[in-house]
Steps between C-alpha positions, in 0.01 A plus 500: 500500500624847409474679836622831359208503256261407780636781718462749214139390446425536872647851507306598189175372650568686824570822307182465293299410809625815674393709200153346499465553876610864490277573201197354674581695815523821296159439343356417840629826643373698202150363540481537877179700558603686815856606587614433854491780752812684618760419627484177294415676172850643449668167575265321263568751224876465539477121498280510189742727316792280598327185374407680177862605446628147563239357261590751229870411511425130509291541185784697342719201578255266326490732198880497488496119487355527150808690393717232663328243280586720203867524602520121536353455153735758344802332658388157384439628146838679484694206641330260262574718197860585592603182681674717761467249784751219559393166351463338842215741593167377367250750364127443511353385166377849418266534204581836329147569379325434829794671675441820305129490577565429868751786514247744355236372742732530801589860416137592431378333821769677700419844359124456538538367856720796597246743357210331678674535835603865459234655278128545577453585131635158399261329739212702359599391150494137615150562634391604152655184354317274744162635392205658674377174655823421685562566868848634445567794733799720410536593868501140625836373621380141454409561136831673430694216665298243304580672170873525576525140620302376199730682256808362675362146490440540126857623443639214709292246307617623159860522623486142622357391165784672312773365728362147468556514125157610384220256431728220379732541798209503741365181344842333531534597867152368573584178317818460706379615839129430469220663697413356840167508679673673793617782272146546372361505854765748619421741218127466562543578870710808421247637251209438736681654796589805289133548415375476859779717642452752221135558586598553864410177677547547877612861441199692369263213413372196685493159331132532392570851366808372313302214345232745387761738356659213307162383367528161672195312623360150515409437135132543424322297234548797266873502574524131413302520177666818378843368597449175310357678197772766481778247564381274218437802277856623554632154416305500173628851429853369561451227240367753248787745558764225480346385171522854360853533639609182319390648166759778523786338694708196410473186717863551606427850629191382686702220659771745607257759637298245697791283614509636856127444545544147364770428757274617782221275370740203483599555862135448599417204277244325719145607571557550878811710427312697234217559747752632754665736253169630365357555848800678655547724197130588484475580870815709538491687168131589520525618860795725412422621148120505486436530875762749616633684191210526257268714718786748542661506155203411281425208271707595188817600688488194727446271201803642317707456814377142547611411147843661540595333828435154360860463391450174309274688257670839490612642165297245301155504335388277788503814716193615304324180602585556865377860472164380363477243781577773755225720355251213529595424859495869589155543350380204705648653815299817432178314419510233769793475742863402530377157612331455164817614321696240698264228376534619139879520526515149644278359225706674231829366640384151590321426172818588306718278715249215514455497121880496453541215750222291346633562148851396608368181661300411188805554276715294735244219491506489121878494472 
């Protein structure tokens, strides 16, 4: 086990957790109906200003991390082109095309994050982008922190994709190292925890209030029927879009662009394993993206973000498919609930995996 990597992850989670806590405290203070009476009022005001200053500089630090990703990518690109490093030092299998895209994304995410922290005008512009129906509040520390952390996660995802060698490199690493059920569970727990902490569980909301804010409830009959219908409908839409895609792209390109997704499917090649993958992904991703983020940042913006952070589809026509799926799940979240979107997401994922597993078993039986 790489303990240095584990320690780095623990420190990163602690840092992010501190940001989320301070942001929720700032929103709680801002919405307090009655200020405390003197002599406590002055002490409270000083403490609030101090927390706000700490939060601001912590967010500046997160914004700067995007530029660090950019520096890493520039160094990797330069070293790969010039061969300046000694031969005994191994470079990551950087893909130049995805590296250039990731570099542009890292710089853009860093600049936008910096502006969101320092400029009320930038936050007001983001409000216009989210649309009139969103709950985004330019004065909310939680919403600002969420935007900055989301942009940094996107930059980190694209940087990781580039440093793994692009889509082909990612597929090779998945083929070599595989994907374990524990990894899937760990990621699901992190995403779910981020959603609940982000909405202020145990800070400014109780558990019932947090569940209501996230759109979670015991599924009603309408949730079940709509979830099943939308999930199957999205699967049929997937088949139609893949058919259209195959008319314009060679089989070799399709195989290359979907190789990483194929490796993930092969790692879960039994129905119980497919059920586990479909369930954990549906629960965690819907709670975070449709439950926590969509009410704040709006359906279109959240759907674009959902497509981009799925690294195994980034920079390919398959990203359009994921965007359409995200729109469908987001619409269902608005019409019914996040619980219904979870059902639809599960159906969409599980049907794909189950069909692939059954087809593989039939082909194996004939051979």
